[in-house]
MARZA-760465 format. One record per atom (N, C-alpha, C, O): x, y, z; residue number from 0; atom name. Coordinates in nm, 2 decimals, m for minus. Example, Ala and Ser with C-alpha at 12.3 -4.5 7.8 and 13.67 -1.06 7.14 Angstrom:
# MARZA-760465
NODE     xx     yy     zz resi name
NODE   1.32  m0.57   0.78    0    N
NODE   1.23  m0.45   0.78    0   CA
NODE   1.32  m0.33   0.78    0    C
NODE   1.42  m0.33   0.85    0    O
NODE   1.28  m0.22   0.71    1    N
NODE   1.37  m0.11   0.71    1   CA
NODE   1.29   0.00   0.79    1    C
NODE   1.34   0.11   0.80    1    O
# end
This chain:
# MARZA-760465
NODE     xx     yy     zz resi name
NODE  m7.73   1.45  m2.59    0    N
NODE  m7.60   1.39  m2.62    0   CA
NODE  m7.61   1.30  m2.74    0    C
NODE  m7.71   1.23  m2.75    0    O
NODE  m7.52   1.31  m2.83    1    N
NODE  m7.52   1.23  m2.95    1   CA
NODE  m7.41   1.12  m2.95    1    C
NODE  m7.30   1.15  m2.91    1    O
NODE  m7.45   1.00  m2.99    2    N
NODE  m7.35   0.89  m2.99    2   CA
NODE  m7.31   0.88  m3.14    2    C
NODE  m7.39   0.87  m3.23    2    O
NODE  m7.18   0.87  m3.16    3    N
NODE  m7.13   0.85  m3.29    3   CA
NODE  m7.09   0.71  m3.31    3    C
NODE  m7.03   0.64  m3.22    3    O
NODE  m7.12   0.65  m3.43    4    N
NODE  m7.07   0.52  m3.47    4   CA
NODE  m6.96   0.55  m3.57    4    C
NODE  m6.98   0.61  m3.67    4    O
NODE  m6.84   0.51  m3.53    5    N
NODE  m6.73   0.52  m3.63    5   CA
NODE  m6.67   0.38  m3.65    5    C
NODE  m6.63   0.31  m3.56    5    O
NODE  m6.68   0.34  m3.78    6    N
NODE  m6.63   0.21  m3.82    6   CA
NODE  m6.48   0.22  m3.85    6    C
NODE  m6.43   0.32  m3.90    6    O
NODE  m6.41   0.12  m3.81    7    N
NODE  m6.27   0.11  m3.84    7   CA
NODE  m6.23  m0.03  m3.87    7    C
NODE  m6.28  m0.13  m3.81    7    O
NODE  m6.15  m0.05  m3.97    8    N
NODE  m6.10  m0.18  m4.01    8   CA
NODE  m6.00  m0.23  m3.91    8    C
NODE  m5.92  m0.15  m3.86    8    O
NODE  m6.02  m0.36  m3.87    9    N
NODE  m5.94  m0.41  m3.76    9   CA
NODE  m5.87  m0.54  m3.80    9    C
NODE  m5.93  m0.62  m3.87    9    O
NODE  m5.74  m0.55  m3.77   10    N
NODE  m5.67  m0.67  m3.79   10   CA
NODE  m5.70  m0.78  m3.69   10    C
NODE  m5.76  m0.75  m3.58   10    O
NODE  m5.67  m0.90  m3.72   11    N
NODE  m5.70  m1.02  m3.63   11   CA
NODE  m5.65  m0.99  m3.49   11    C
NODE  m5.72  m1.01  m3.39   11    O
NODE  m5.52  m0.95  m3.48   12    N
NODE  m5.46  m0.93  m3.35   12   CA
NODE  m5.51  m0.81  m3.27   12    C
NODE  m5.47  m0.80  m3.16   12    O
NODE  m5.60  m0.73  m3.33   13    N
NODE  m5.65  m0.62  m3.26   13   CA
NODE  m5.80  m0.64  m3.23   13    C
NODE  m5.86  m0.55  m3.17   13    O
NODE  m5.86  m0.75  m3.26   14    N
NODE  m6.00  m0.78  m3.23   14   CA
NODE  m6.01  m0.81  m3.08   14    C
NODE  m5.91  m0.85  m3.01   14    O
NODE  m6.13  m0.79  m3.02   15    N
NODE  m6.15  m0.83  m2.88   15   CA
NODE  m6.11  m0.97  m2.86   15    C
NODE  m6.14  m1.06  m2.95   15    O
NODE  m6.05  m1.00  m2.75   16    N
NODE  m6.01  m1.14  m2.72   16   CA
NODE  m6.12  m1.24  m2.73   16    C
NODE  m6.09  m1.35  m2.77   16    O
NODE  m6.24  m1.21  m2.68   17    N
NODE  m6.35  m1.31  m2.68   17   CA
NODE  m6.38  m1.34  m2.83   17    C
NODE  m6.43  m1.46  m2.85   17    O
NODE  m6.37  m1.25  m2.92   18    N
NODE  m6.40  m1.28  m3.06   18   CA
NODE  m6.30  m1.38  m3.12   18    C
NODE  m6.34  m1.48  m3.18   18    O
NODE  m6.17  m1.35  m3.10   19    N
NODE  m6.07  m1.45  m3.15   19   CA
NODE  m6.07  m1.58  m3.08   19    C
NODE  m6.05  m1.69  m3.14   19    O
NODE  m6.10  m1.58  m2.95   20    N
NODE  m6.12  m1.71  m2.88   20   CA
NODE  m6.23  m1.79  m2.94   20    C
NODE  m6.21  m1.91  m2.96   20    O
NODE  m6.35  m1.73  m2.96   21    N
NODE  m6.46  m1.80  m3.01   21   CA
NODE  m6.43  m1.85  m3.15   21    C
NODE  m6.45  m1.97  m3.18   21    O
NODE  m6.38  m1.76  m3.24   22    N
NODE  m6.35  m1.81  m3.38   22   CA
NODE  m6.25  m1.92  m3.39   22    C
NODE  m6.27  m2.01  m3.47   22    O
NODE  m6.15  m1.91  m3.31   23    N
NODE  m6.05  m2.02  m3.30   23   CA
NODE  m6.11  m2.15  m3.25   23    C
NODE  m6.09  m2.25  m3.31   23    O
NODE  m6.19  m2.14  m3.14   24    N
NODE  m6.25  m2.26  m3.09   24   CA
NODE  m6.35  m2.32  m3.19   24    C
NODE  m6.36  m2.44  m3.20   24    O
NODE  m6.43  m2.23  m3.25   25    N
NODE  m6.52  m2.28  m3.35   25   CA
NODE  m6.45  m2.35  m3.47   25    C
NODE  m6.50  m2.46  m3.51   25    O
NODE  m6.35  m2.30  m3.52   26    N
NODE  m6.27  m2.36  m3.62   26   CA
NODE  m6.21  m2.49  m3.58   26    C
NODE  m6.22  m2.59  m3.66   26    O
NODE  m6.17  m2.50  m3.45   27    N
NODE  m6.11  m2.62  m3.40   27   CA
NODE  m6.21  m2.72  m3.35   27    C
NODE  m6.17  m2.83  m3.30   27    O
NODE  m6.34  m2.68  m3.35   28    N
NODE  m6.45  m2.77  m3.30   28   CA
NODE  m6.43  m2.79  m3.15   28    C
NODE  m6.46  m2.90  m3.10   28    O
NODE  m6.38  m2.69  m3.08   29    N
NODE  m6.37  m2.70  m2.93   29   CA
NODE  m6.49  m2.63  m2.87   29    C
NODE  m6.49  m2.52  m2.84   29    O
NODE  m6.60  m2.71  m2.86   30    N
NODE  m6.73  m2.67  m2.82   30   CA
NODE  m6.72  m2.60  m2.68   30    C
NODE  m6.78  m2.50  m2.66   30    O
NODE  m6.65  m2.66  m2.59   31    N
NODE  m6.65  m2.61  m2.45   31   CA
NODE  m6.59  m2.47  m2.44   31    C
NODE  m6.65  m2.38  m2.38   31    O
NODE  m6.48  m2.45  m2.51   32    N
NODE  m6.42  m2.31  m2.52   32   CA
NODE  m6.51  m2.22  m2.59   32    C
NODE  m6.53  m2.10  m2.55   32    O
NODE  m6.57  m2.26  m2.70   33    N
NODE  m6.66  m2.17  m2.77   33   CA
NODE  m6.78  m2.13  m2.69   33    C
NODE  m6.82  m2.01  m2.69   33    O
NODE  m6.84  m2.22  m2.62   34    N
NODE  m6.96  m2.19  m2.54   34   CA
NODE  m6.93  m2.09  m2.43   34    C
NODE  m7.00  m2.01  m2.39   34    O
NODE  m6.81  m2.11  m2.37   35    N
NODE  m6.77  m2.02  m2.26   35   CA
NODE  m6.75  m1.88  m2.30   35    C
NODE  m6.75  m1.79  m2.21   35    O
NODE  m6.75  m1.85  m2.43   36    N
NODE  m6.74  m1.71  m2.48   36   CA
NODE  m6.87  m1.64  m2.47   36    C
NODE  m6.87  m1.52  m2.49   36    O
NODE  m6.98  m1.71  m2.46   37    N
NODE  m7.12  m1.65  m2.46   37   CA
NODE  m7.17  m1.62  m2.32   37    C
NODE  m7.14  m1.68  m2.22   37    O
NODE  m7.26  m1.52  m2.32   38    N
NODE  m7.34  m1.49  m2.20   38   CA
NODE  m7.44  m1.61  m2.18   38    C
NODE  m7.47  m1.68  m2.28   38    O
NODE  m7.49  m1.63  m2.06   39    N
NODE  m7.59  m1.74  m2.04   39   CA
NODE  m7.71  m1.73  m2.12   39    C
NODE  m7.77  m1.83  m2.16   39    O
NODE  m7.75  m1.60  m2.16   40    N
NODE  m7.88  m1.58  m2.24   40   CA
NODE  m7.85  m1.54  m2.38   40    C
NODE  m7.93  m1.48  m2.45   40    O
NODE  m7.73  m1.58  m2.43   41    N
NODE  m7.69  m1.54  m2.57   41   CA
NODE  m7.78  m1.61  m2.67   41    C
NODE  m7.85  m1.70  m2.64   41    O
NODE  m7.77  m1.55  m2.79   42    N
NODE  m7.84  m1.61  m2.91   42   CA
NODE  m7.75  m1.61  m3.03   42    C
NODE  m7.67  m1.52  m3.05   42    O
NODE  m7.76  m1.72  m3.11   43    N
NODE  m7.69  m1.73  m3.23   43   CA
NODE  m7.79  m1.75  m3.34   43    C
NODE  m7.88  m1.84  m3.33   43    O
NODE  m7.77  m1.68  m3.45   44    N
NODE  m7.85  m1.71  m3.57   44   CA
NODE  m7.76  m1.75  m3.68   44    C
NODE  m7.66  m1.68  m3.72   44    O
NODE  m7.79  m1.87  m3.74   45    N
NODE  m7.71  m1.92  m3.85   45   CA
NODE  m7.81  m2.00  m3.94   45    C
NODE  m7.90  m2.07  m3.90   45    O
NODE  m7.79  m1.97  m4.07   46    N
NODE  m7.88  m2.03  m4.17   46   CA
NODE  m8.03  m2.01  m4.14   46    C
NODE  m8.11  m2.10  m4.17   46    O
NODE  m8.06  m1.89  m4.09   47    N
NODE  m8.20  m1.86  m4.07   47   CA
NODE  m8.26  m1.92  m3.94   47    C
NODE  m8.38  m1.89  m3.91   47    O
NODE  m8.18  m1.99  m3.86   48    N
NODE  m8.23  m2.05  m3.74   48   CA
NODE  m8.16  m1.98  m3.62   48    C
NODE  m8.04  m1.96  m3.62   48    O
NODE  m8.24  m1.95  m3.51   49    N
NODE  m8.18  m1.89  m3.39   49   CA
NODE  m8.18  m1.99  m3.28   49    C
NODE  m8.27  m2.07  m3.26   49    O
NODE  m8.06  m2.00  m3.21   50    N
NODE  m8.04  m2.08  m3.10   50   CA
NODE  m8.01  m2.00  m2.98   50    C
NODE  m7.92  m1.92  m2.98   50    O
NODE  m8.10  m2.01  m2.88   51    N
NODE  m8.10  m1.92  m2.76   51   CA
NODE  m8.05  m2.00  m2.64   51    C
NODE  m8.10  m2.11  m2.61   51    O
NODE  m7.95  m1.94  m2.57   52    N
NODE  m7.90  m2.00  m2.44   52   CA
NODE  m7.78  m2.09  m2.47   52    C
NODE  m7.77  m2.15  m2.59   52    O
NODE  m7.70  m2.11  m2.38   53    N
NODE  m7.57  m2.19  m2.40   53   CA
NODE  m7.60  m2.33  m2.44   53    C
NODE  m7.53  m2.39  m2.52   53    O
NODE  m7.70  m2.40  m2.38   54    N
NODE  m7.73  m2.54  m2.41   54   CA
NODE  m7.76  m2.55  m2.56   54    C
NODE  m7.71  m2.64  m2.63   54    O
NODE  m7.85  m2.47  m2.61   55    N
NODE  m7.89  m2.47  m2.75   55   CA
NODE  m7.77  m2.43  m2.84   55    C
NODE  m7.75  m2.49  m2.95   55    O
NODE  m7.69  m2.34  m2.80   56    N
NODE  m7.58  m2.30  m2.88   56   CA
NODE  m7.48  m2.41  m2.88   56    C
NODE  m7.41  m2.44  m2.98   56    O
NODE  m7.46  m2.48  m2.77   57    N
NODE  m7.37  m2.60  m2.77   57   CA
NODE  m7.41  m2.71  m2.86   57    C
NODE  m7.33  m2.77  m2.93   57    O
NODE  m7.54  m2.73  m2.87   58    N
NODE  m7.59  m2.83  m2.96   58   CA
NODE  m7.57  m2.79  m3.10   58    C
NODE  m7.52  m2.87  m3.18   58    O
NODE  m7.59  m2.66  m3.13   59    N
NODE  m7.57  m2.61  m3.27   59   CA
NODE  m7.42  m2.62  m3.30   59    C
NODE  m7.38  m2.67  m3.41   59    O
NODE  m7.33  m2.58  m3.21   60    N
NODE  m7.19  m2.59  m3.23   60   CA
NODE  m7.14  m2.73  m3.26   60    C
NODE  m7.05  m2.75  m3.34   60    O
NODE  m7.20  m2.83  m3.19   61    N
NODE  m7.16  m2.96  m3.20   61   CA
NODE  m7.19  m3.02  m3.34   61    C
NODE  m7.13  m3.12  m3.38   61    O
NODE  m7.29  m2.96  m3.40   62    N
NODE  m7.33  m3.01  m3.53   62   CA
NODE  m7.30  m2.92  m3.65   62    C
NODE  m7.30  m2.97  m3.77   62    O
NODE  m7.28  m2.80  m3.63   63    N
NODE  m7.26  m2.70  m3.74   63   CA
NODE  m7.15  m2.74  m3.83   63    C
NODE  m7.03  m2.74  m3.79   63    O
NODE  m7.18  m2.77  m3.95   64    N
NODE  m7.08  m2.80  m4.05   64   CA
NODE  m7.01  m2.93  m4.03   64    C
NODE  m6.91  m2.96  m4.11   64    O
NODE  m7.05  m3.01  m3.94   65    N
NODE  m6.98  m3.13  m3.91   65   CA
NODE  m6.98  m3.23  m4.02   65    C
NODE  m6.90  m3.32  m4.03   65    O
NODE  m7.08  m3.22  m4.11   66    N
NODE  m7.09  m3.31  m4.23   66   CA
NODE  m6.99  m3.27  m4.34   66    C
NODE  m6.99  m3.35  m4.44   66    O
NODE  m6.93  m3.16  m4.33   67    N
NODE  m6.84  m3.11  m4.43   67   CA
NODE  m6.70  m3.09  m4.38   67    C
NODE  m6.67  m3.08  m4.26   67    O
NODE  m6.60  m3.10  m4.48   68    N
NODE  m6.46  m3.06  m4.45   68   CA
NODE  m6.44  m2.93  m4.52   68    C
NODE  m6.47  m2.91  m4.64   68    O
NODE  m6.38  m2.84  m4.44   69    N
NODE  m6.36  m2.70  m4.50   69   CA
NODE  m6.25  m2.63  m4.43   69    C
NODE  m6.21  m2.67  m4.32   69    O
NODE  m6.19  m2.53  m4.49   70    N
NODE  m6.10  m2.44  m4.43   70   CA
NODE  m6.16  m2.31  m4.41   70    C
NODE  m6.25  m2.27  m4.48   70    O
NODE  m6.11  m2.24  m4.31   71    N
NODE  m6.16  m2.11  m4.28   71   CA
NODE  m6.05  m2.01  m4.27   71    C
NODE  m5.94  m2.04  m4.21   71    O
NODE  m6.06  m1.89  m4.34   72    N
NODE  m5.96  m1.79  m4.34   72   CA
NODE  m6.02  m1.66  m4.30   72    C
NODE  m6.11  m1.61  m4.37   72    O
NODE  m5.96  m1.59  m4.21   73    N
NODE  m6.00  m1.45  m4.17   73   CA
NODE  m5.96  m1.36  m4.29   73    C
NODE  m5.84  m1.36  m4.33   73    O
NODE  m6.05  m1.28  m4.33   74    N
NODE  m6.02  m1.19  m4.44   74   CA
NODE  m6.04  m1.04  m4.41   74    C
NODE  m6.00  m0.96  m4.48   74    O
NODE  m6.10  m1.02  m4.29   75    N
NODE  m6.11  m0.88  m4.25   75   CA
NODE  m6.22  m0.86  m4.14   75    C
NODE  m6.29  m0.95  m4.11   75    O
NODE  m6.22  m0.75  m4.08   76    N
NODE  m6.31  m0.72  m3.97   76   CA
NODE  m6.34  m0.57  m3.96   76    C
NODE  m6.25  m0.49  m4.00   76    O
NODE  m6.46  m0.54  m3.92   77    N
NODE  m6.49  m0.40  m3.89   77   CA
NODE  m6.55  m0.38  m3.75   77    C
NODE  m6.63  m0.46  m3.71   77    O
NODE  m6.50  m0.29  m3.68   78    N
NODE  m6.55  m0.26  m3.55   78   CA
NODE  m6.63  m0.13  m3.56   78    C
NODE  m6.58  m0.03  m3.59   78    O
NODE  m6.76  m0.14  m3.53   79    N
NODE  m6.85  m0.03  m3.53   79   CA
NODE  m6.84   0.06  m3.41   79    C
NODE  m6.84   0.18  m3.41   79    O
NODE  m6.84  m0.01  m3.29   80    N
NODE  m6.83   0.05  m3.16   80   CA
NODE  m6.78  m0.05  m3.07   80    C
NODE  m6.74  m0.16  m3.11   80    O
NODE  m6.77  m0.02  m2.94   81    N
NODE  m6.72  m0.12  m2.84   81   CA
NODE  m6.80  m0.25  m2.83   81    C
NODE  m6.75  m0.34  m2.77   81    O
NODE  m6.92  m0.25  m2.88   82    N
NODE  m7.00  m0.37  m2.86   82   CA
NODE  m7.03  m0.44  m2.99   82    C
NODE  m7.10  m0.55  m2.99   82    O
NODE  m6.99  m0.39  m3.11   83    N
NODE  m7.03  m0.45  m3.23   83   CA
NODE  m6.91  m0.47  m3.32   83    C
NODE  m6.83  m0.38  m3.36   83    O
NODE  m6.89  m0.60  m3.36   84    N
NODE  m6.78  m0.64  m3.44   84   CA
NODE  m6.83  m0.73  m3.56   84    C
NODE  m6.91  m0.82  m3.53   84    O
NODE  m6.79  m0.70  m3.68   85    N
NODE  m6.82  m0.78  m3.80   85   CA
NODE  m6.70  m0.84  m3.85   85    C
NODE  m6.61  m0.77  m3.91   85    O
NODE  m6.68  m0.97  m3.85   86    N
NODE  m6.57  m1.04  m3.90   86   CA
NODE  m6.61  m1.12  m4.02   86    C
NODE  m6.71  m1.18  m4.03   86    O
NODE  m6.52  m1.11  m4.12   87    N
NODE  m6.55  m1.18  m4.25   87   CA
NODE  m6.45  m1.30  m4.25   87    C
NODE  m6.33  m1.29  m4.24   87    O
NODE  m6.51  m1.42  m4.27   88    N
NODE  m6.43  m1.54  m4.28   88   CA
NODE  m6.46  m1.60  m4.42   88    C
NODE  m6.58  m1.61  m4.47   88    O
NODE  m6.35  m1.65  m4.49   89    N
NODE  m6.36  m1.71  m4.62   89   CA
NODE  m6.36  m1.86  m4.60   89    C
NODE  m6.26  m1.91  m4.54   89    O
NODE  m6.46  m1.93  m4.64   90    N
NODE  m6.46  m2.08  m4.63   90   CA
NODE  m6.45  m2.14  m4.76   90    C
NODE  m6.52  m2.10  m4.86   90    O
NODE  m6.38  m2.25  m4.77   91    N
NODE  m6.37  m2.34  m4.89   91   CA
NODE  m6.38  m2.48  m4.84   91    C
NODE  m6.31  m2.52  m4.75   91    O
NODE  m6.46  m2.56  m4.92   92    N
NODE  m6.47  m2.70  m4.88   92   CA
NODE  m6.56  m2.78  m4.96   92    C
NODE  m6.59  m2.74  m5.08   92    O
NODE  m6.61  m2.89  m4.91   93    N
NODE  m6.70  m2.98  m4.99   93   CA
NODE  m6.84  m2.96  m4.96   93    C
NODE  m6.92  m3.05  m4.98   93    O
NODE  m6.88  m2.84  m4.91   94    N
NODE  m7.02  m2.81  m4.88   94   CA
NODE  m7.08  m2.76  m5.02   94    C
NODE  m7.01  m2.72  m5.11   94    O
NODE  m7.21  m2.75  m5.03   95    N
NODE  m7.27  m2.70  m5.15   95   CA
NODE  m7.22  m2.56  m5.19   95    C
NODE  m7.22  m2.47  m5.11   95    O
NODE  m7.18  m2.55  m5.31   96    N
NODE  m7.12  m2.42  m5.36   96   CA
NODE  m6.97  m2.42  m5.34   96    C
NODE  m6.90  m2.35  m5.42   96    O
NODE  m6.92  m2.48  m5.24   97    N
NODE  m6.77  m2.50  m5.22   97   CA
NODE  m6.69  m2.38  m5.17   97    C
NODE  m6.59  m2.40  m5.11   97    O
NODE  m6.75  m2.26  m5.19   98    N
NODE  m6.68  m2.13  m5.15   98   CA
NODE  m6.78  m2.04  m5.10   98    C
NODE  m6.89  m2.02  m5.16   98    O
NODE  m6.75  m1.97  m4.98   99    N
NODE  m6.84  m1.87  m4.93   99   CA
NODE  m6.77  m1.77  m4.84   99    C
NODE  m6.68  m1.81  m4.77   99    O
NODE  m6.80  m1.65  m4.84  100    N
NODE  m6.76  m1.55  m4.75  100   CA
NODE  m6.87  m1.52  m4.65  100    C
NODE  m6.98  m1.48  m4.69  100    O
NODE  m6.84  m1.55  m4.52  101    N
NODE  m6.95  m1.53  m4.42  101   CA
NODE  m6.91  m1.41  m4.33  101    C
NODE  m6.80  m1.40  m4.29  101    O
NODE  m7.01  m1.34  m4.29  102    N
NODE  m7.00  m1.23  m4.19  102   CA
NODE  m7.04  m1.30  m4.06  102    C
NODE  m7.15  m1.36  m4.04  102    O
NODE  m6.96  m1.28  m3.96  103    N
NODE  m6.99  m1.32  m3.82  103   CA
NODE  m7.01  m1.18  m3.75  103    C
NODE  m6.91  m1.11  m3.71  103    O
NODE  m7.13  m1.15  m3.72  104    N
NODE  m7.17  m1.02  m3.66  104   CA
NODE  m7.19  m1.04  m3.51  104    C
NODE  m7.29  m1.10  m3.47  104    O
NODE  m7.09  m0.99  m3.43  105    N
NODE  m7.09  m1.01  m3.29  105   CA
NODE  m7.15  m0.89  m3.22  105    C
NODE  m7.12  m0.77  m3.26  105    O
NODE  m7.23  m0.91  m3.11  106    N
NODE  m7.27  m0.81  m3.02  106   CA
NODE  m7.21  m0.86  m2.89  106    C
NODE  m7.23  m0.97  m2.84  106    O
NODE  m7.13  m0.77  m2.83  107    N
NODE  m7.06  m0.80  m2.70  107   CA
NODE  m7.12  m0.73  m2.58  107    C
NODE  m7.17  m0.62  m2.59  107    O
NODE  m7.11  m0.80  m2.47  108    N
NODE  m7.15  m0.74  m2.34  108   CA
NODE  m7.03  m0.77  m2.25  108    C
NODE  m7.01  m0.88  m2.21  108    O
NODE  m6.95  m0.67  m2.22  109    N
NODE  m6.83  m0.69  m2.14  109   CA
NODE  m6.73  m0.78  m2.22  109    C
NODE  m6.70  m0.75  m2.33  109    O
NODE  m6.69  m0.88  m2.16  110    N
NODE  m6.60  m0.98  m2.22  110   CA
NODE  m6.67  m1.10  m2.27  110    C
NODE  m6.60  m1.21  m2.28  110    O
NODE  m6.79  m1.09  m2.31  111    N
NODE  m6.87  m1.21  m2.35  111   CA
NODE  m6.95  m1.17  m2.48  111    C
NODE  m6.98  m1.05  m2.51  111    O
NODE  m6.99  m1.27  m2.55  112    N
NODE  m7.07  m1.25  m2.67  112   CA
NODE  m7.22  m1.27  m2.63  112    C
NODE  m7.26  m1.37  m2.57  112    O
NODE  m7.30  m1.17  m2.66  113    N
NODE  m7.44  m1.18  m2.62  113   CA
NODE  m7.53  m1.22  m2.75  113    C
NODE  m7.64  m1.27  m2.74  113    O
NODE  m7.47  m1.19  m2.87  114    N
NODE  m7.55  m1.22  m2.99  114   CA
NODE  m7.45  m1.24  m3.10  114    C
NODE  m7.34  m1.17  m3.11  114    O
NODE  m7.47  m1.34  m3.18  115    N
NODE  m7.39  m1.37  m3.30  115   CA
NODE  m7.49  m1.40  m3.42  115    C
NODE  m7.57  m1.49  m3.41  115    O
NODE  m7.47  m1.33  m3.53  116    N
NODE  m7.54  m1.36  m3.65  116   CA
NODE  m7.44  m1.39  m3.76  116    C
NODE  m7.35  m1.32  m3.79  116    O
NODE  m7.46  m1.51  m3.82  117    N
NODE  m7.37  m1.56  m3.92  117   CA
NODE  m7.45  m1.56  m4.05  117    C
NODE  m7.56  m1.62  m4.06  117    O
NODE  m7.40  m1.48  m4.15  118    N
NODE  m7.47  m1.47  m4.28  118   CA
NODE  m7.38  m1.43  m4.39  118    C
NODE  m7.27  m1.37  m4.36  118    O
NODE  m7.41  m1.46  m4.51  119    N
NODE  m7.33  m1.42  m4.63  119   CA
NODE  m7.32  m1.27  m4.64  119    C
NODE  m7.25  m1.22  m4.73  119    O
# end
């Protein structure tokens, strides 16, 4: 049996609910809602550092970008299959460089996020 990966461009309102819930909570700095989107053994990699488990992810969420003021805009997403979603967010603010497009690469298990990698 062969499994096919078919990528399709996806609008914000067609993304899995857990992805939009997480991204909205992250933008709003709603740590409790953001953490609830993850599996208990989830991992997040951001700026080359990996945070494993909800407690570590919560600590990361509480501090990620808190020293900067910035706006975040959804610019597109690609769904590879039922468990992999790549969302591109455009950030502008007072952080070094001032502008960046980041990929939020989600791996889903059911209605939860098991892995998130954030990178340019």
